[in-house]
N, C-alpha and C positions, 0 to 999 in steps of 0.2 A: 498077680499074674506073672508068670515066668518069662524072662526075656528070651525070645526065640533064637537069638544069636548065641546064647549060652551053651557051651558044650559042643559047638560045631567043629568044623575042620579049618585049619589054617593052611593055605597053599603058599609055599615060599617059591617065588619065581626066580630061577637062576638063568633065565633067558630062553626058555623053551617056547616054541611057537604054539604049543598045545596047552599052555597054562589056563587060558580062559575056557577051553573045551573041557579040561579036567574039572575045573570048578563047576561048570554047567552040569556035567554028568553027576557030580556029587549032589548038587541042588535038585536034580531030577529025582533023586532018592529021598527027597524031603529032609535033607540035612543041610544046615546052614554052612556055607563055605565062603571064605573071604580070601582074596589074593593079596599078598604082600611081597615087596621086593626082598631078595635074600638077605639084605643088610638092614632091614627095618628094625626099628627100636623094639626090643623084646617086650617092653611094657605095652606097646600098642598091639603087637601080635597076640599077646596073652591076655588082653583086656577082657575077653569073653570066655576065658578058661577053656580053650579048645580041647576036645578029647583026643585029637590026633593032628598030625602034620603030614602034608604031602610035599615032597621036594620035587619040584618040576625042573628037570635038568636043562642045560643049555648046550650050545654047539661046541664049547671049548672042552678040551680034555682036562681032566682033573690033575693031570701030571704036568701041564704047561705052567710055566712061571706066571704068576698073577691071576691064575684061574680062581674063580670064586670058591670059597671053602664053606663047610658047614659052620654056622654061627657058633661061637664058643659057648654061648648061653645054653644051647641045646645039648652040648656035650656034658655040661656041669650037672644036668638034672638026672 
């Protein structure tokens, strides 16, 4: 039997108040979705080999010093 979590969507939370709502909407389409903090260990995020990623933004401008950035492991792929 195939693991139902395999191939779902990984939602990376950058501080948005809508992260859980986004994950719920994905699940309503019968697609597995799991929420992770933006700085989560890539091995944990990719454990179920997600087919896609959703970046759920936060209130900070990407141009502000210290603002969260796209994880380097995502850029390398």
